[in-house]
N, C-alpha and C positions, 0 to 999 in steps of 0.2 A: 423835465420839459416834454410834453406830449407831441411837440412838433419837431420833426426831423428837418424838413425844409419846406419852403413855399415858393411857388412860381406863379407868374401871371402872364396874361396876354390879352390883347385887344385884337379882334378880328380885323383883317385888312379890308378895305373897301371892295377889292376884287373877290375875296372870299365871301363877303356879305352878298354881293351881287350874284355870285354863283349859287349860293344857297337859296336866294329868293327865286331864281329861275328854276332850280332843281325842285323846289317845293311848290312851284306854281303860284307864288304869292304876288300880290299887287306891289308895284314899286312906290306906292304912296307912303310917305315917311311915317305917318301915323300907323298905318297897317304894319309896316316893317317893325316899328318899335313895339307893337303889341305881339307880333308873331315870332320874332327872333329874340330868344331869351338868353342867348349865349354870345352876345357881341363882346362882352367882357367876361373873362374867366380867371379863376384862381384855382390852383392845384395845391392842396395841403398834403404833405407826405408825413405819415406817422410811423413810429416803430411797431406799434401794436394795434390790434383791432379795437380794443377797449378805448384807446386814444381817439380813434375815429369818432366814436359815439360821444366821447367827452367834448371834442371840438365842435361837433354838430350841435350838441346841447347848449354849449356856450354861445354859439352864433344865434341859434333860435331863441335864446333867452335875452338877447339884447333888445332893449326897448325901441331902438331906432332902426331896427332891421325887421322886415316882414318876409316871412317864408311864402314863396309863391308855389313851389313844388318840391317834393322830396321823393327820390327814387333810390331804394336800397338794393343795389346789386350784390351786396354781401350776403344778405339773407335770401335774396332771390337772384342768383347769378344769371347772366345772359346765357343763351344757348351755347355760345362758344367758350363759356367758362369765365368771362370777364366779371371782375368784382371791383366794386368801388361804391361809395356813397355819394350821390349827386344831390345837391341842393341848388335851387334857383331862389335867390333872395333879392329883395328890393332894397337897394341901398340909397340913402338920401345923398344927393349931390347938390351942393349949394352954388347957385349962380348969383350974379349981382342983384337981380331983380326977382328971383324965385328959387324954390327948392323943388327938384324933381327926383322921383324915385327911378333909379336905373336898375334893371335886372342884371344880376351877375350870377353866372354858373360857378358853383364851388364844387370841385371834385375832391373828396377826401379818401385817401387810400394808404395802405402800408407800402413800405419800400418794395416788398416782393410783388405786390399787386401792380405797382407802378412800373417795375421792370418788365413784367409780362405785357402790360398795356402798351408800353413804349415800343417793345419789340414787335408786337402785332401791328401797331400803327405804321412802323417802318416797313414791314413786309407788305402791307396793303398799299402803301404809297409806291414802293418799288414795282409791285406787280399790277399797278393800276386798278386796285380794288379786288382783283380775283386771285385769292390764295388757292393753290392747288389743294384738293380734298385731303390728300395724305398729310400735308403740312397743317391744315386746319385741325385734323385729328390729333396730330402731335402737340399742337398748341393747347388744345382742350385738355389733353393729358397733363401737360405742364401746369395748366391752371389748377387742376385738381391737386397736383403735388404741392403747388405753392399754397393753396388754401390749407392743406394739411400741415404744411410747415408753419404757416402763420399761427395756426391753433396750437401747435407744439411750443412755439416761441412764447405765446401768450401764457401757456401753463408754466413754463420755466420761469418767466418773469413773475408770475403770481407766487410761485414757490419761493423765489428769492426775496420777494417783498415780505412774505410771511416770516422767513428766517430773520430778516432785518427787524421786523416788528417785535418778534420774540426776543431778539438780542437786546433791543432797546428797552423792553419791559423787564429784562433781567432773567429771562427763562433759559 
């Protein structure tokens, strides 16, 4: 099973209003629905990096889902070392009299990536967004170590898979 766990959330009205103000957006409902693509969110946690791309491929291959945007922070990490694959997908929602596409942000990452992202989010929240420079540097170093660890775990997993395959083939 490529999925370790799944979490979801819907932004609170207060959080939506704060983001609209912060981004200087119009309060018009149509503008909001076109501008805010993360009102609903899903986080998929995988064991291995290859699982991330497998899940993304499966989602993008569904005929009832349309990909709006894809940002690969694994191949192109953020400056702070953050890694994850972000998809914004349009998901059909069926109402009594119509079907509407609703954007959903899907973040797909490994357990290690999630650990670091959660820790950094907690630190930013506690420090009101300003993490001291020496802590930011330490977090970036941790991000690099975690990325290396993810790759090592991937190699071990692939090696074990090849042993199981050879064993199954009678070699």
